[in-house]
Biopython code that builds the backbone (N, CA, C, O; Angstrom):
import numpy as np
from Bio.PDB.StructureBuilder import StructureBuilder

atoms = [
    (1, "MET", "N", (0.818, -1.238, -0.010)),
    (1, "MET", "CA", (0.023, 0.001, 0.012)),
    (1, "MET", "C", (0.880, 1.274, -0.018)),
    (1, "MET", "O", (0.577, 2.259, -0.691)),
    (2, "GLU", "N", (1.969, 1.185, 0.755)),
    (2, "GLU", "CA", (2.751, 2.365, 0.862)),
    (2, "GLU", "C", (3.319, 2.784, -0.524)),
    (2, "GLU", "O", (3.395, 3.965, -0.862)),
    (3, "ALA", "N", (3.704, 1.764, -1.291)),
    (3, "ALA", "CA", (4.289, 2.049, -2.603)),
    (3, "ALA", "C", (3.290, 2.741, -3.483)),
    (3, "ALA", "O", (3.659, 3.637, -4.243)),
    (4, "ILE", "N", (2.014, 2.350, -3.408)),
    (4, "ILE", "CA", (0.974, 2.925, -4.211)),
    (4, "ILE", "C", (0.752, 4.417, -3.750)),
    (4, "ILE", "O", (0.605, 5.310, -4.585)),
    (5, "GLU", "N", (0.733, 4.645, -2.451)),
    (5, "GLU", "CA", (0.577, 5.998, -1.976)),
    (5, "GLU", "C", (1.734, 6.920, -2.452)),
    (5, "GLU", "O", (1.528, 8.054, -2.883)),
    (6, "THR", "N", (2.949, 6.365, -2.345)),
    (6, "THR", "CA", (4.145, 7.092, -2.781)),
    (6, "THR", "C", (4.059, 7.400, -4.266)),
    (6, "THR", "O", (4.391, 8.500, -4.707)),
    (7, "GLY", "N", (3.605, 6.405, -5.037)),
    (7, "GLY", "CA", (3.498, 6.613, -6.491)),
    (7, "GLY", "C", (2.477, 7.691, -6.841)),
    (7, "GLY", "O", (2.669, 8.474, -7.770)),
    (8, "LEU", "N", (1.333, 7.713, -6.038)),
    (8, "LEU", "CA", (0.299, 8.629, -6.311)),
    (8, "LEU", "C", (0.771, 10.033, -5.947)),
    (8, "LEU", "O", (0.486, 10.993, -6.663)),
    (9, "LYS", "N", (1.503, 10.153, -4.817)),
    (9, "LYS", "CA", (2.068, 11.465, -4.443)),
    (9, "LYS", "C", (3.038, 11.966, -5.447)),
    (9, "LYS", "O", (3.032, 13.154, -5.770)),
    (10, "LEU", "N", (3.909, 11.071, -5.976)),
    (10, "LEU", "CA", (4.824, 11.441, -6.979)),
    (10, "LEU", "C", (4.135, 11.868, -8.247)),
    (10, "LEU", "O", (4.510, 12.868, -8.859)),
    (11, "PHE", "N", (3.139, 11.126, -8.640)),
    (11, "PHE", "CA", (2.264, 11.449, -9.848)),
    (11, "PHE", "C", (1.690, 12.816, -9.700)),
    (11, "PHE", "O", (1.848, 13.658, -10.584)),
    (12, "ALA", "N", (1.005, 13.066, -8.568)),
    (12, "ALA", "CA", (0.396, 14.382, -8.308)),
    (12, "ALA", "C", (1.448, 15.484, -8.356)),
    (12, "ALA", "O", (1.202, 16.547, -8.927)),
    (13, "PHE", "N", (2.608, 15.249, -7.770)),
    (13, "PHE", "CA", (3.670, 16.232, -7.693)),
    (13, "PHE", "C", (4.141, 16.584, -9.115)),
    (13, "PHE", "O", (4.363, 17.757, -9.412)),
    (14, "ILE", "N", (4.295, 15.580, -9.996)),
    (14, "ILE", "CA", (4.709, 15.770, -11.394)),
    (14, "ILE", "C", (3.636, 16.556, -12.088)),
    (14, "ILE", "O", (3.975, 17.463, -12.848)),
    (15, "ILE", "N", (2.336, 16.275, -11.882)),
    (15, "ILE", "CA", (1.246, 17.004, -12.540)),
    (15, "ILE", "C", (1.248, 18.478, -12.151)),
    (15, "ILE", "O", (1.088, 19.353, -13.002)),
    (16, "VAL", "N", (1.433, 18.753, -10.828)),
    (16, "VAL", "CA", (1.529, 20.102, -10.356)),
    (16, "VAL", "C", (2.609, 20.859, -10.984)),
    (16, "VAL", "O", (2.427, 21.993, -11.424)),
    (17, "ILE", "N", (3.798, 20.214, -11.035)),
    (17, "ILE", "CA", (4.905, 20.901, -11.622)),
    (17, "ILE", "C", (4.716, 21.182, -13.076)),
    (17, "ILE", "O", (5.053, 22.275, -13.531)),
    (18, "SER", "N", (4.172, 20.214, -13.861)),
    (18, "SER", "CA", (3.929, 20.423, -15.265)),
    (18, "SER", "C", (2.923, 21.532, -15.479)),
    (18, "SER", "O", (3.096, 22.337, -16.394)),
    (19, "LEU", "N", (1.883, 21.605, -14.676)),
    (19, "LEU", "CA", (0.915, 22.636, -14.777)),
    (19, "LEU", "C", (1.550, 23.976, -14.496)),
    (19, "LEU", "O", (1.297, 24.944, -15.213)),
    (20, "PHE", "N", (2.385, 24.051, -13.449)),
    (20, "PHE", "CA", (3.079, 25.288, -13.095)),
    (20, "PHE", "C", (3.936, 25.811, -14.252)),
    (20, "PHE", "O", (3.926, 26.998, -14.579)),
    (21, "PHE", "N", (4.688, 24.862, -14.865)),
    (21, "PHE", "CA", (5.565, 25.256, -15.936)),
    (21, "PHE", "C", (4.752, 25.676, -17.191)),
    (21, "PHE", "O", (5.161, 26.550, -17.955)),
    (22, "ALA", "N", (3.564, 25.003, -17.370)),
    (22, "ALA", "CA", (2.699, 25.397, -18.526)),
    (22, "ALA", "C", (2.140, 26.836, -18.310)),
    (22, "ALA", "O", (2.051, 27.609, -19.264)),
    (23, "VAL", "N", (1.790, 27.165, -17.140)),
    (23, "VAL", "CA", (1.237, 28.479, -16.804)),
    (23, "VAL", "C", (2.389, 29.494, -16.956)),
    (23, "VAL", "O", (2.198, 30.551, -17.558)),
    (24, "VAL", "N", (3.567, 29.187, -16.423)),
    (24, "VAL", "CA", (4.692, 30.129, -16.562)),
    (24, "VAL", "C", (5.058, 30.295, -18.003)),
    (24, "VAL", "O", (5.296, 31.419, -18.447)),
    (25, "GLY", "N", (5.113, 29.205, -18.766)),
    (25, "GLY", "CA", (5.440, 29.327, -20.195)),
    (25, "GLY", "C", (4.423, 30.189, -20.938)),
    (25, "GLY", "O", (4.782, 30.986, -21.805)),
    (26, "PHE", "N", (3.167, 30.021, -20.590)),
    (26, "PHE", "CA", (2.117, 30.799, -21.222)),
    (26, "PHE", "C", (2.255, 32.286, -20.885)),
    (26, "PHE", "O", (2.089, 33.127, -21.768)),
    (27, "LEU", "N", (2.553, 32.626, -19.640)),
    (27, "LEU", "CA", (2.704, 34.008, -19.260)),
    (27, "LEU", "C", (3.974, 34.621, -19.898)),
    (27, "LEU", "O", (3.986, 35.789, -20.288)),
    (28, "VAL", "N", (4.998, 33.832, -19.989)),
    (28, "VAL", "CA", (6.285, 34.301, -20.625)),
    (28, "VAL", "C", (6.012, 34.607, -22.082)),
    (28, "VAL", "O", (6.399, 35.664, -22.583)),
    (29, "GLN", "N", (5.335, 33.671, -22.780)),
    (29, "GLN", "CA", (5.023, 33.895, -24.205)),
    (29, "GLN", "C", (4.148, 35.159, -24.345)),
    (29, "GLN", "O", (4.352, 35.961, -25.256)),
    (30, "LYS", "N", (3.204, 35.322, -23.462)),
    (30, "LYS", "CA", (2.207, 36.432, -23.598)),
    (30, "LYS", "C", (2.868, 37.769, -23.334)),
    (30, "LYS", "O", (2.669, 38.708, -24.105)),
    (31, "TYR", "N", (3.656, 37.889, -22.257)),
    (31, "TYR", "CA", (4.198, 39.183, -21.878)),
    (31, "TYR", "C", (5.636, 39.465, -22.341)),
    (31, "TYR", "O", (6.028, 40.625, -22.473)),
    (32, "LEU", "N", (6.405, 38.429, -22.583)),
    (32, "LEU", "CA", (7.804, 38.660, -22.948)),
    (32, "LEU", "C", (8.120, 38.469, -24.412)),
    (32, "LEU", "O", (9.247, 38.697, -24.852)),
    (33, "SER", "N", (7.112, 38.045, -25.169)),
    (33, "SER", "CA", (7.360, 37.765, -26.592)),
    (33, "SER", "C", (7.828, 39.047, -27.336)),
    (33, "SER", "O", (8.766, 39.014, -28.132)),
    (34, "ASP", "N", (7.147, 40.156, -27.051)),
    (34, "ASP", "CA", (7.561, 41.434, -27.666)),
    (34, "ASP", "C", (8.972, 41.844, -27.214)),
    (34, "ASP", "O", (9.789, 42.332, -27.994)),
    (35, "PHE", "N", (9.212, 41.621, -25.920)),
    (35, "PHE", "CA", (10.535, 41.959, -25.344)),
    (35, "PHE", "C", (11.632, 41.147, -26.028)),
    (35, "PHE", "O", (12.645, 41.701, -26.454)),
    (36, "PHE", "N", (11.422, 39.803, -26.135)),
    (36, "PHE", "CA", (12.356, 38.951, -26.790)),
    (36, "PHE", "C", (12.531, 39.223, -28.217)),
    (36, "PHE", "O", (13.640, 39.086, -28.735)),
    (37, "ASP", "N", (11.464, 39.615, -28.915)),
    (37, "ASP", "CA", (11.519, 39.943, -30.321)),
    (37, "ASP", "C", (12.457, 41.156, -30.534)),
    (37, "ASP", "O", (13.296, 41.157, -31.435)),
    (38, "LYS", "N", (12.298, 42.144, -29.715)),
    (38, "LYS", "CA", (13.196, 43.309, -29.779)),
    (38, "LYS", "C", (14.635, 42.934, -29.580)),
    (38, "LYS", "O", (15.498, 43.391, -30.329)),
    (39, "ILE", "N", (14.933, 42.093, -28.566)),
    (39, "ILE", "CA", (16.304, 41.678, -28.318)),
    (39, "ILE", "C", (16.823, 40.905, -29.516)),
    (39, "ILE", "O", (17.928, 41.173, -29.987)),
    (40, "ILE", "N", (16.053, 39.955, -30.018)),
    (40, "ILE", "CA", (16.536, 39.139, -31.119)),
    (40, "ILE", "C", (16.817, 40.063, -32.351)),
    (40, "ILE", "O", (17.822, 39.857, -33.031)),
    (41, "VAL", "N", (15.976, 41.045, -32.641)),
    (41, "VAL", "CA", (16.205, 41.944, -33.725)),
    (41, "VAL", "C", (17.523, 42.713, -33.529)),
    (41, "VAL", "O", (18.303, 42.885, -34.465)),
    (42, "LYS", "N", (17.740, 43.154, -32.324)),
    (42, "LYS", "CA", (19.024, 43.918, -32.019)),
    (42, "LYS", "C", (20.212, 42.939, -32.243)),
    (42, "LYS", "O", (21.216, 43.337, -32.832)),
    (43, "ILE", "N", (20.115, 41.692, -31.791)),
    (43, "ILE", "CA", (21.195, 40.752, -31.947)),
    (43, "ILE", "C", (21.539, 40.520, -33.423)),
    (43, "ILE", "O", (22.694, 40.572, -33.845)),
    (44, "PHE", "N", (20.462, 40.260, -34.183)),
    (44, "PHE", "CA", (20.646, 39.908, -35.578)),
    (44, "PHE", "C", (21.177, 41.169, -36.363)),
    (44, "PHE", "O", (22.025, 41.043, -37.246)),
    (45, "SER", "N", (20.650, 42.379, -36.010)),
    (45, "SER", "CA", (21.176, 43.563, -36.715)),
    (45, "SER", "C", (22.649, 43.788, -36.388)),
    (45, "SER", "O", (23.416, 44.193, -37.261)),
    (46, "SER", "N", (23.054, 43.535, -35.149)),
    (46, "SER", "CA", (24.457, 43.734, -34.834)),
    (46, "SER", "C", (25.316, 42.705, -35.474)),
    (46, "SER", "O", (26.438, 43.025, -35.865)),
    (47, "ILE", "N", (24.846, 41.424, -35.615)),
    (47, "ILE", "CA", (25.590, 40.354, -36.315)),
    (47, "ILE", "C", (25.726, 40.740, -37.802)),
    (47, "ILE", "O", (26.804, 40.555, -38.366)),
    (48, "LYS", "N", (24.699, 41.259, -38.444)),
    (48, "LYS", "CA", (24.761, 41.654, -39.815)),
    (48, "LYS", "C", (25.740, 42.795, -40.011)),
    (48, "LYS", "O", (26.465, 42.802, -41.006)),
    (49, "LYS", "N", (25.791, 43.740, -39.120)),
    (49, "LYS", "CA", (26.773, 44.838, -39.201)),
    (49, "LYS", "C", (28.156, 44.323, -39.080)),
    (49, "LYS", "O", (29.036, 44.775, -39.812)),
    (50, "GLU", "N", (28.402, 43.407, -38.203)),
    (50, "GLU", "CA", (29.793, 42.843, -38.014)),
    (50, "GLU", "C", (30.192, 42.116, -39.284)),
    (50, "GLU", "O", (31.347, 42.226, -39.696)),
    (51, "ARG", "N", (29.292, 41.377, -39.929)),
    (51, "ARG", "CA", (29.635, 40.634, -41.166)),
    (51, "ARG", "C", (30.051, 41.597, -42.298)),
    (51, "ARG", "O", (31.008, 41.356, -43.035)),
    (52, "LEU", "N", (29.290, 42.691, -42.398)),
    (52, "LEU", "CA", (29.634, 43.628, -43.453)),
    (52, "LEU", "C", (30.922, 44.397, -43.078)),
    (52, "LEU", "O", (31.382, 45.243, -43.846)),
]
sb = StructureBuilder()
sb.init_structure("model")
sb.init_model(0)
sb.init_chain("A")
sb.init_seg("    ")
for serial, (resi, resn, name, xyz) in enumerate(atoms, 1):
    if name == "N":
        sb.init_residue(resn, " ", resi, " ")
    sb.init_atom(name, np.array(xyz, "f"), 0.0, 1.0, " ", f" {name:<3s}", serial, name[0])
structure = sb.get_structure()
């Protein structure tokens, strides 16, 4: 019985962590996508300038 309880606790723990990361990923995509787009544009423009 103890093994089953431990397995269920582990399973619930994994589900909670995956849900947490899903929420965090969603918020990051929603709020930081514009921020990261600006950074990526700056990086690529600086790389293009160096190549020329």
